[in-house]
DRENVEXMAR-579650 format. One record per residue (C-alpha): residue in one letter; x, y, z; residue number from 1. Coordinates in Angstrom, 3 decimals, always signed. Example, Ala and Ser with C-alpha at 12.3 -4.5 7.8 and 13.67 -1.06 7.14 Angstrom:
<nodes>
node code = a	xx = +12.300	yy = -4.500	zz = +7.800	pos = 1
node code = s	xx = +13.670	yy = -1.060	zz = +7.140	pos = 2
</nodes>
This chain:
<nodes>
node code = x	xx = +2.600	yy = +38.309	zz = -2.868	pos = 1
node code = x	xx = +0.759	yy = +36.175	zz = -0.638	pos = 2
node code = x	xx = -0.479	yy = +32.641	zz = -1.783	pos = 3
node code = x	xx = -2.362	yy = +30.048	zz = +1.185	pos = 4
node code = x	xx = -2.060	yy = +26.425	zz = +1.015	pos = 5
node code = x	xx = -5.317	yy = +24.918	zz = +3.249	pos = 6
node code = x	xx = -4.582	yy = +21.396	zz = +4.400	pos = 7
node code = x	xx = -1.075	yy = +20.213	zz = +5.914	pos = 8
node code = x	xx = -0.757	yy = +16.792	zz = +5.067	pos = 9
node code = x	xx = +1.216	yy = +15.331	zz = +2.831	pos = 10
node code = x	xx = -0.483	yy = +16.847	zz = -0.446	pos = 11
node code = x	xx = -0.742	yy = +20.290	zz = +1.036	pos = 12
node code = x	xx = +2.911	yy = +20.176	zz = +2.601	pos = 13
node code = x	xx = +4.350	yy = +19.182	zz = -0.343	pos = 14
node code = x	xx = +2.268	yy = +22.107	zz = -2.493	pos = 15
node code = x	xx = +3.916	yy = +24.666	zz = +0.202	pos = 16
node code = x	xx = +7.534	yy = +23.112	zz = -0.265	pos = 17
node code = x	xx = +7.503	yy = +22.948	zz = -4.185	pos = 18
node code = x	xx = +6.177	yy = +26.505	zz = -4.239	pos = 19
node code = x	xx = +8.295	yy = +27.900	zz = -1.492	pos = 20
node code = x	xx = +11.478	yy = +26.266	zz = -3.366	pos = 21
node code = x	xx = +10.286	yy = +28.083	zz = -6.840	pos = 22
node code = x	xx = +10.017	yy = +31.396	zz = -4.831	pos = 23
node code = x	xx = +6.569	yy = +31.597	zz = -6.308	pos = 24
node code = x	xx = +5.413	yy = +34.668	zz = -3.208	pos = 25
node code = x	xx = +6.892	yy = +36.390	zz = -0.376	pos = 26
node code = x	xx = +4.910	yy = +34.554	zz = +1.623	pos = 27
node code = x	xx = +2.968	yy = +31.274	zz = +1.874	pos = 28
node code = x	xx = +0.850	yy = +30.357	zz = +4.738	pos = 29
node code = x	xx = +0.293	yy = +26.907	zz = +5.379	pos = 30
node code = x	xx = -3.298	yy = +26.461	zz = +7.566	pos = 31
node code = x	xx = -4.694	yy = +23.360	zz = +9.452	pos = 32
node code = x	xx = -7.006	yy = +22.512	zz = +11.413	pos = 33
node code = x	xx = -4.465	yy = +20.253	zz = +13.509	pos = 34
node code = x	xx = -3.214	yy = +22.233	zz = +16.785	pos = 35
node code = x	xx = +0.754	yy = +23.233	zz = +16.063	pos = 36
node code = x	xx = +0.356	yy = +21.107	zz = +12.774	pos = 37
node code = x	xx = +0.891	yy = +23.491	zz = +10.295	pos = 38
node code = x	xx = +2.960	yy = +25.924	zz = +12.254	pos = 39
node code = x	xx = +5.609	yy = +22.763	zz = +13.218	pos = 40
node code = x	xx = +5.714	yy = +22.191	zz = +9.106	pos = 41
node code = x	xx = +5.869	yy = +25.376	zz = +8.177	pos = 42
node code = x	xx = +8.873	yy = +26.061	zz = +11.162	pos = 43
node code = x	xx = +10.729	yy = +22.671	zz = +9.355	pos = 44
node code = x	xx = +10.409	yy = +24.181	zz = +5.412	pos = 45
node code = x	xx = +11.890	yy = +27.881	zz = +6.809	pos = 46
node code = x	xx = +14.786	yy = +26.012	zz = +8.189	pos = 47
node code = x	xx = +16.007	yy = +24.634	zz = +4.747	pos = 48
node code = x	xx = +16.170	yy = +28.569	zz = +3.320	pos = 49
node code = x	xx = +19.745	yy = +28.659	zz = +3.638	pos = 50
node code = x	xx = +19.946	yy = +24.865	zz = +2.344	pos = 51
node code = x	xx = +17.637	yy = +25.545	zz = -0.628	pos = 52
node code = x	xx = +18.562	yy = +29.104	zz = -1.393	pos = 53
node code = x	xx = +15.115	yy = +30.440	zz = -1.175	pos = 54
node code = x	xx = +13.881	yy = +33.460	zz = +0.833	pos = 55
node code = x	xx = +10.334	yy = +33.177	zz = +0.339	pos = 56
node code = x	xx = +8.915	yy = +32.406	zz = +4.232	pos = 57
node code = x	xx = +6.257	yy = +29.843	zz = +4.988	pos = 58
node code = x	xx = +3.339	yy = +31.105	zz = +7.655	pos = 59
node code = x	xx = +2.012	yy = +28.482	zz = +9.531	pos = 60
node code = x	xx = -1.569	yy = +28.595	zz = +11.048	pos = 61
node code = x	xx = -3.877	yy = +26.792	zz = +12.844	pos = 62
node code = x	xx = -7.306	yy = +27.511	zz = +11.289	pos = 63
node code = x	xx = -7.055	yy = +31.457	zz = +11.818	pos = 64
node code = x	xx = -7.820	yy = +32.307	zz = +7.990	pos = 65
node code = x	xx = -7.074	yy = +36.053	zz = +8.996	pos = 66
node code = x	xx = -3.863	yy = +35.277	zz = +8.020	pos = 67
node code = x	xx = -4.676	yy = +34.116	zz = +4.831	pos = 68
node code = x	xx = -6.040	yy = +37.728	zz = +4.116	pos = 69
node code = x	xx = -5.218	yy = +39.104	zz = +1.009	pos = 70
node code = x	xx = -4.036	yy = +35.879	zz = -1.160	pos = 71
node code = x	xx = -3.755	yy = +35.932	zz = -4.334	pos = 72
node code = x	xx = -4.132	yy = +32.341	zz = -4.560	pos = 73
node code = x	xx = -5.489	yy = +29.488	zz = -2.583	pos = 74
node code = x	xx = -4.933	yy = +25.601	zz = -2.975	pos = 75
node code = x	xx = -7.373	yy = +23.453	zz = -1.192	pos = 76
node code = x	xx = -6.117	yy = +19.838	zz = -0.444	pos = 77
node code = x	xx = -8.281	yy = +19.683	zz = +2.575	pos = 78
node code = x	xx = -10.076	yy = +16.599	zz = +3.510	pos = 79
node code = x	xx = -9.416	yy = +12.581	zz = +3.547	pos = 80
node code = x	xx = -7.245	yy = +11.099	zz = +2.118	pos = 81
node code = x	xx = -8.070	yy = +7.492	zz = +0.047	pos = 82
node code = x	xx = -7.143	yy = +4.404	zz = +1.841	pos = 83
node code = x	xx = -6.600	yy = +1.206	zz = -0.257	pos = 84
node code = x	xx = -9.879	yy = +0.091	zz = -1.803	pos = 85
node code = x	xx = -11.738	yy = +3.453	zz = -1.671	pos = 86
node code = x	xx = -12.765	yy = +4.982	zz = -4.497	pos = 87
node code = x	xx = -12.275	yy = +8.972	zz = -5.351	pos = 88
node code = x	xx = -16.455	yy = +9.441	zz = -5.198	pos = 89
node code = x	xx = -16.671	yy = +7.755	zz = -1.700	pos = 90
node code = x	xx = -14.830	yy = +10.564	zz = -0.172	pos = 91
node code = x	xx = -17.589	yy = +12.784	zz = -1.118	pos = 92
node code = x	xx = -19.797	yy = +13.295	zz = +1.812	pos = 93
node code = x	xx = -16.943	yy = +14.039	zz = +4.294	pos = 94
node code = x	xx = -15.169	yy = +16.024	zz = +2.286	pos = 95
node code = x	xx = -17.581	yy = +18.560	zz = +0.344	pos = 96
node code = x	xx = -18.559	yy = +19.958	zz = +3.729	pos = 97
node code = x	xx = -14.773	yy = +20.549	zz = +4.482	pos = 98
node code = x	xx = -14.485	yy = +22.030	zz = +1.209	pos = 99
node code = x	xx = -17.616	yy = +24.257	zz = +1.886	pos = 100
node code = x	xx = -16.294	yy = +25.674	zz = +4.765	pos = 101
node code = x	xx = -12.668	yy = +26.288	zz = +3.392	pos = 102
node code = x	xx = -13.922	yy = +28.285	zz = +0.865	pos = 103
node code = x	xx = -15.994	yy = +30.144	zz = +2.822	pos = 104
node code = x	xx = -13.604	yy = +31.181	zz = +5.107	pos = 105
node code = x	xx = -10.823	yy = +31.957	zz = +2.494	pos = 106
node code = x	xx = -13.141	yy = +34.363	zz = +0.564	pos = 107
node code = x	xx = -14.094	yy = +36.391	zz = +3.544	pos = 108
node code = x	xx = -10.582	yy = +37.100	zz = +4.035	pos = 109
node code = x	xx = -9.690	yy = +37.320	zz = +0.253	pos = 110
node code = x	xx = -12.792	yy = +38.594	zz = -2.070	pos = 111
node code = x	xx = -10.888	yy = +38.512	zz = -5.473	pos = 112
node code = x	xx = -8.771	yy = +34.639	zz = -4.844	pos = 113
node code = x	xx = -8.084	yy = +32.317	zz = -7.369	pos = 114
node code = x	xx = -9.143	yy = +29.027	zz = -5.695	pos = 115
node code = x	xx = -7.226	yy = +25.676	zz = -7.066	pos = 116
node code = x	xx = -8.969	yy = +22.555	zz = -5.937	pos = 117
node code = x	xx = -6.937	yy = +19.919	zz = -5.465	pos = 118
node code = x	xx = -9.645	yy = +17.979	zz = -2.681	pos = 119
node code = x	xx = -11.365	yy = +14.198	zz = -4.208	pos = 120
node code = x	xx = -13.441	yy = +13.714	zz = -5.642	pos = 121
node code = x	xx = -11.932	yy = +16.397	zz = -7.391	pos = 122
node code = x	xx = -14.063	yy = +17.537	zz = -10.359	pos = 123
node code = x	xx = -16.867	yy = +17.310	zz = -8.006	pos = 124
node code = x	xx = -15.512	yy = +19.839	zz = -5.314	pos = 125
node code = x	xx = -14.425	yy = +22.155	zz = -7.815	pos = 126
node code = x	xx = -18.433	yy = +22.367	zz = -9.228	pos = 127
node code = x	xx = -19.294	yy = +22.830	zz = -5.426	pos = 128
node code = x	xx = -16.911	yy = +25.813	zz = -5.059	pos = 129
node code = x	xx = -18.170	yy = +27.054	zz = -8.524	pos = 130
node code = x	xx = -21.926	yy = +26.864	zz = -6.864	pos = 131
node code = x	xx = -21.359	yy = +28.441	zz = -3.237	pos = 132
node code = x	xx = -18.177	yy = +30.967	zz = -3.962	pos = 133
node code = x	xx = -19.937	yy = +33.419	zz = -5.539	pos = 134
node code = x	xx = -16.517	yy = +34.030	zz = -7.471	pos = 135
node code = x	xx = -16.362	yy = +34.541	zz = -11.225	pos = 136
node code = x	xx = -15.861	yy = +30.660	zz = -12.698	pos = 137
node code = x	xx = -12.407	yy = +31.545	zz = -14.375	pos = 138
node code = x	xx = -11.017	yy = +31.816	zz = -10.746	pos = 139
node code = x	xx = -11.739	yy = +28.425	zz = -9.955	pos = 140
node code = x	xx = -9.455	yy = +25.555	zz = -11.013	pos = 141
node code = x	xx = -9.428	yy = +22.030	zz = -10.492	pos = 142
node code = x	xx = -6.177	yy = +20.489	zz = -10.715	pos = 143
node code = x	xx = -6.426	yy = +16.969	zz = -11.542	pos = 144
node code = x	xx = -5.590	yy = +16.783	zz = -14.978	pos = 145
node code = x	xx = -2.266	yy = +17.999	zz = -14.546	pos = 146
node code = x	xx = -1.422	yy = +15.385	zz = -12.481	pos = 147
node code = x	xx = -2.950	yy = +12.847	zz = -14.678	pos = 148
node code = x	xx = -1.077	yy = +14.161	zz = -17.712	pos = 149
node code = x	xx = +2.103	yy = +13.815	zz = -15.805	pos = 150
node code = x	xx = +1.208	yy = +10.199	zz = -15.040	pos = 151
node code = x	xx = +0.481	yy = +9.644	zz = -18.577	pos = 152
node code = x	xx = +4.307	yy = +11.077	zz = -19.850	pos = 153
node code = x	xx = +5.887	yy = +8.886	zz = -16.918	pos = 154
node code = x	xx = +4.453	yy = +5.255	zz = -18.433	pos = 155
node code = x	xx = +4.698	yy = +6.707	zz = -21.948	pos = 156
node code = x	xx = +8.729	yy = +7.264	zz = -21.031	pos = 157
node code = x	xx = +9.006	yy = +3.733	zz = -19.789	pos = 158
node code = x	xx = +7.747	yy = +2.331	zz = -22.872	pos = 159
node code = x	xx = +9.637	yy = +4.766	zz = -25.099	pos = 160
node code = x	xx = +12.458	yy = +4.676	zz = -22.919	pos = 161
node code = x	xx = +12.741	yy = +8.554	zz = -23.414	pos = 162
node code = x	xx = +12.948	yy = +11.194	zz = -21.271	pos = 163
node code = x	xx = +9.173	yy = +12.391	zz = -20.165	pos = 164
node code = x	xx = +10.511	yy = +15.845	zz = -20.851	pos = 165
node code = x	xx = +10.536	yy = +15.219	zz = -24.867	pos = 166
node code = x	xx = +6.575	yy = +14.231	zz = -24.418	pos = 167
node code = x	xx = +3.910	yy = +16.182	zz = -24.791	pos = 168
node code = x	xx = +0.709	yy = +14.194	zz = -23.849	pos = 169
node code = x	xx = -2.717	yy = +15.458	zz = -21.870	pos = 170
node code = x	xx = -5.648	yy = +13.539	zz = -20.142	pos = 171
node code = x	xx = -9.126	yy = +15.047	zz = -20.056	pos = 172
node code = x	xx = -12.068	yy = +13.849	zz = -18.535	pos = 173
node code = x	xx = -12.899	yy = +13.260	zz = -14.974	pos = 174
node code = x	xx = -10.159	yy = +12.843	zz = -12.656	pos = 175
node code = x	xx = -11.327	yy = +9.127	zz = -11.605	pos = 176
node code = x	xx = -10.039	yy = +5.672	zz = -12.533	pos = 177
node code = x	xx = -12.511	yy = +5.206	zz = -15.056	pos = 178
node code = x	xx = -13.496	yy = +8.625	zz = -16.142	pos = 179
node code = x	xx = -10.015	yy = +9.688	zz = -17.054	pos = 180
node code = x	xx = -9.063	yy = +9.841	zz = -20.968	pos = 181
node code = x	xx = -5.367	yy = +9.372	zz = -22.077	pos = 182
node code = x	xx = -5.310	yy = +11.265	zz = -25.468	pos = 183
node code = x	xx = -2.857	yy = +8.955	zz = -26.846	pos = 184
node code = x	xx = -3.624	yy = +9.824	zz = -30.433	pos = 185
node code = x	xx = -2.660	yy = +13.042	zz = -29.687	pos = 186
node code = x	xx = +0.484	yy = +12.643	zz = -27.687	pos = 187
node code = x	xx = +4.186	yy = +13.312	zz = -29.153	pos = 188
node code = x	xx = +7.666	yy = +12.463	zz = -28.990	pos = 189
node code = x	xx = +9.224	yy = +15.530	zz = -29.856	pos = 190
node code = x	xx = +6.483	yy = +16.572	zz = -32.401	pos = 191
node code = x	xx = +6.543	yy = +12.867	zz = -33.551	pos = 192
node code = x	xx = +3.214	yy = +11.312	zz = -32.720	pos = 193
node code = x	xx = +3.929	yy = +8.212	zz = -30.200	pos = 194
node code = x	xx = +1.545	yy = +6.071	zz = -32.258	pos = 195
node code = x	xx = +4.461	yy = +5.546	zz = -34.781	pos = 196
node code = x	xx = +6.940	yy = +3.709	zz = -31.717	pos = 197
node code = x	xx = +4.129	yy = +1.767	zz = -29.631	pos = 198
node code = x	xx = +2.254	yy = -1.159	zz = -31.032	pos = 199
node code = x	xx = -1.773	yy = -0.849	zz = -30.270	pos = 200
node code = x	xx = -1.323	yy = -3.520	zz = -26.984	pos = 201
node code = x	xx = +1.190	yy = -0.886	zz = -25.695	pos = 202
node code = x	xx = -0.665	yy = +1.825	zz = -26.404	pos = 203
node code = x	xx = -3.666	yy = +0.118	zz = -24.850	pos = 204
node code = x	xx = -1.338	yy = -0.948	zz = -21.814	pos = 205
node code = x	xx = -0.019	yy = +2.931	zz = -21.702	pos = 206
node code = x	xx = -3.552	yy = +4.179	zz = -21.072	pos = 207
node code = x	xx = -4.827	yy = +1.638	zz = -18.545	pos = 208
node code = x	xx = -2.110	yy = +2.132	zz = -16.340	pos = 209
node code = x	xx = -2.471	yy = +5.854	zz = -16.479	pos = 210
node code = x	xx = -6.142	yy = +5.646	zz = -15.548	pos = 211
node code = x	xx = -5.018	yy = +3.476	zz = -12.265	pos = 212
node code = x	xx = -2.511	yy = +5.923	zz = -11.537	pos = 213
node code = x	xx = -3.686	yy = +6.942	zz = -7.969	pos = 214
node code = x	xx = -5.136	yy = +3.641	zz = -7.204	pos = 215
node code = x	xx = -1.692	yy = +1.725	zz = -7.891	pos = 216
node code = x	xx = +0.151	yy = +4.165	zz = -5.503	pos = 217
node code = x	xx = -2.571	yy = +3.968	zz = -3.051	pos = 218
node code = x	xx = -2.689	yy = +0.316	zz = -2.784	pos = 219
node code = x	xx = +1.543	yy = +0.635	zz = -2.584	pos = 220
node code = x	xx = +1.832	yy = +3.271	zz = -0.131	pos = 221
node code = x	xx = -1.063	yy = +2.694	zz = +1.911	pos = 222
node code = x	xx = -2.827	yy = +6.387	zz = +1.341	pos = 223
node code = x	xx = -3.167	yy = +8.996	zz = -1.596	pos = 224
node code = x	xx = -0.126	yy = +10.013	zz = -3.548	pos = 225
node code = x	xx = +1.489	yy = +13.330	zz = -2.626	pos = 226
node code = x	xx = +5.046	yy = +14.093	zz = -4.165	pos = 227
node code = x	xx = +3.314	yy = +14.504	zz = -8.119	pos = 228
node code = x	xx = +0.022	yy = +15.962	zz = -6.713	pos = 229
node code = x	xx = +1.915	yy = +18.655	zz = -4.631	pos = 230
node code = x	xx = +4.131	yy = +19.251	zz = -7.745	pos = 231
node code = x	xx = +1.377	yy = +19.459	zz = -9.752	pos = 232
node code = x	xx = -0.449	yy = +21.865	zz = -7.797	pos = 233
node code = x	xx = +2.707	yy = +24.185	zz = -7.685	pos = 234
node code = x	xx = +3.013	yy = +23.822	zz = -11.413	pos = 235
node code = x	xx = -0.548	yy = +25.430	zz = -11.541	pos = 236
node code = x	xx = +0.026	yy = +28.016	zz = -8.908	pos = 237
node code = x	xx = +3.256	yy = +28.936	zz = -10.852	pos = 238
node code = x	xx = +1.444	yy = +29.643	zz = -14.273	pos = 239
node code = x	xx = -0.927	yy = +32.047	zz = -12.776	pos = 240
node code = x	xx = +1.166	yy = +34.073	zz = -10.424	pos = 241
node code = x	xx = +3.766	yy = +34.783	zz = -13.095	pos = 242
node code = x	xx = +0.979	yy = +35.011	zz = -15.955	pos = 243
node code = x	xx = +2.956	yy = +31.875	zz = -17.997	pos = 244
node code = x	xx = -0.191	yy = +31.450	zz = -19.982	pos = 245
node code = x	xx = +0.312	yy = +27.666	zz = -20.380	pos = 246
node code = x	xx = -2.316	yy = +25.071	zz = -21.583	pos = 247
node code = x	xx = -2.898	yy = +22.662	zz = -18.759	pos = 248
node code = x	xx = -6.162	yy = +20.304	zz = -19.050	pos = 249
node code = x	xx = -8.157	yy = +21.543	zz = -15.965	pos = 250
node code = x	xx = -11.567	yy = +20.894	zz = -14.279	pos = 251
node code = x	xx = -13.276	yy = +23.937	zz = -15.407	pos = 252
node code = x	xx = -17.162	yy = +25.233	zz = -15.281	pos = 253
node code = x	xx = -18.467	yy = +24.197	zz = -19.045	pos = 254
node code = x	xx = -21.088	yy = +26.113	zz = -20.892	pos = 255
node code = x	xx = -21.513	yy = +24.708	zz = -24.147	pos = 256
node code = x	xx = -17.807	yy = +23.985	zz = -24.482	pos = 257
node code = x	xx = -17.027	yy = +20.166	zz = -25.573	pos = 258
node code = x	xx = -20.670	yy = +19.883	zz = -25.600	pos = 259
node code = x	xx = -21.396	yy = +19.699	zz = -21.817	pos = 260
node code = x	xx = -23.584	yy = +22.637	zz = -19.412	pos = 261
node code = x	xx = -23.255	yy = +23.260	zz = -16.344	pos = 262
node code = x	xx = -20.364	yy = +20.662	zz = -15.501	pos = 263
node code = x	xx = -16.568	yy = +20.923	zz = -14.295	pos = 264
node code = x	xx = -14.402	yy = +18.356	zz = -16.050	pos = 265
node code = x	xx = -10.985	yy = +18.032	zz = -17.269	pos = 266
node code = x	xx = -10.399	yy = +20.393	zz = -20.664	pos = 267
node code = x	xx = -7.442	yy = +22.028	zz = -21.708	pos = 268
node code = x	xx = -7.374	yy = +25.474	zz = -20.972	pos = 269
node code = x	xx = -4.692	yy = +28.363	zz = -20.983	pos = 270
node code = x	xx = -3.632	yy = +29.134	zz = -17.226	pos = 271
node code = x	xx = -2.599	yy = +32.488	zz = -16.549	pos = 272
node code = x	xx = -2.823	yy = +35.619	zz = -13.937	pos = 273
node code = x	xx = -6.926	yy = +35.874	zz = -14.234	pos = 274
node code = x	xx = -7.214	yy = +32.176	zz = -13.549	pos = 275
node code = x	xx = -8.210	yy = +30.061	zz = -16.720	pos = 276
node code = x	xx = -8.481	yy = +32.455	zz = -19.259	pos = 277
node code = x	xx = -9.898	yy = +30.528	zz = -22.324	pos = 278
node code = x	xx = -10.621	yy = +26.843	zz = -22.966	pos = 279
node code = x	xx = -8.911	yy = +24.998	zz = -25.709	pos = 280
node code = x	xx = -11.304	yy = +22.466	zz = -28.042	pos = 281
node code = x	xx = -9.450	yy = +19.453	zz = -29.515	pos = 282
node code = x	xx = -10.442	yy = +17.850	zz = -32.661	pos = 283
node code = x	xx = -11.778	yy = +14.796	zz = -30.890	pos = 284
node code = x	xx = -12.124	yy = +11.959	zz = -32.798	pos = 285
node code = x	xx = -15.918	yy = +10.366	zz = -32.927	pos = 286
node code = x	xx = -14.674	yy = +7.502	zz = -29.956	pos = 287
node code = x	xx = -12.716	yy = +9.716	zz = -28.192	pos = 288
node code = x	xx = -15.975	yy = +11.960	zz = -27.834	pos = 289
node code = x	xx = -17.892	yy = +9.002	zz = -26.837	pos = 290
node code = x	xx = -15.678	yy = +8.113	zz = -24.219	pos = 291
node code = x	xx = -15.980	yy = +11.736	zz = -22.955	pos = 292
node code = x	xx = -19.712	yy = +12.144	zz = -23.144	pos = 293
node code = x	xx = -19.415	yy = +8.661	zz = -20.751	pos = 294
node code = x	xx = -17.344	yy = +10.427	zz = -18.371	pos = 295
node code = x	xx = -19.376	yy = +13.478	zz = -18.193	pos = 296
node code = x	xx = -22.283	yy = +11.135	zz = -17.283	pos = 297
node code = x	xx = -20.229	yy = +10.051	zz = -14.289	pos = 298
node code = x	xx = -18.973	yy = +13.085	zz = -12.952	pos = 299
node code = x	xx = -22.511	yy = +14.134	zz = -13.239	pos = 300
node code = x	xx = -23.970	yy = +11.208	zz = -11.198	pos = 301
node code = x	xx = -21.435	yy = +12.115	zz = -8.604	pos = 302
node code = x	xx = -22.631	yy = +15.979	zz = -8.157	pos = 303
node code = x	xx = -25.832	yy = +14.501	zz = -7.827	pos = 304
node code = x	xx = -25.039	yy = +12.886	zz = -4.870	pos = 305
node code = x	xx = -23.939	yy = +16.579	zz = -3.464	pos = 306
node code = x	xx = -27.519	yy = +17.336	zz = -1.743	pos = 307
node code = x	xx = -27.596	yy = +14.527	zz = -0.337	pos = 308
node code = x	xx = -24.497	yy = +14.874	zz = +1.550	pos = 309
node code = x	xx = -24.725	yy = +18.457	zz = +2.675	pos = 310
</nodes>
């Protein structure tokens, strides 16, 4: 099996490293436009094989998509990262053109590929890929909700003083600082609702801190985060290639589900060997439905900017 990661920057390289440590494929192709960059990262990772105990091989490539031929899954991380003060939405012009070109190049060599989108603004890049690739909708998946949910569990674990691995919690809606919806009323700590342990003020704080999780890290680091995004991408790919049927909130194309049509936005889905296999509809409260509708409106507004930037 072969898996491709396009973009050898911080996020792409971290996706590749997580996948090679998990031995998700015999061959992982790391591709970048910068001369020698992917080859160097691949060599560095391969030199850890005896240290980390894996047999997968990383192949670096400078913009040669022929090396991606026959890939089962591709992860697109290409594009410019956020800088302090930037929103994900401000990236649309540059990243839309990059993602469209990358998608066309991947499909040329792997027509049955499953594409995982990490590039921002992620919901709009996922929508763009759906509209321009010709692939079945279940083969295009935006990763953002997995990352947001991991950040949600991290914030909950801080307040509960517990292991984040004992928590179940999901974030739906858009992958943006103002559009994501941490479903705190549905979150549990070993099957017990977390609301039994947290005051309303604590709940509100967890939600607000989760929503600006990416912005907080950009302010601290000076650019977009990469450890958690990379691990989230690898987690999604693992559920695909190992047909794990895990439930993750991902950005997928809706056709009537959650009251939305022709929109990519984060909802719970089952992930297996065919991509996303079905959408799971939560019983949302009236307040959560209103938040989801507002999130959808914001994502649609961003999608409308695509024509202006392509």
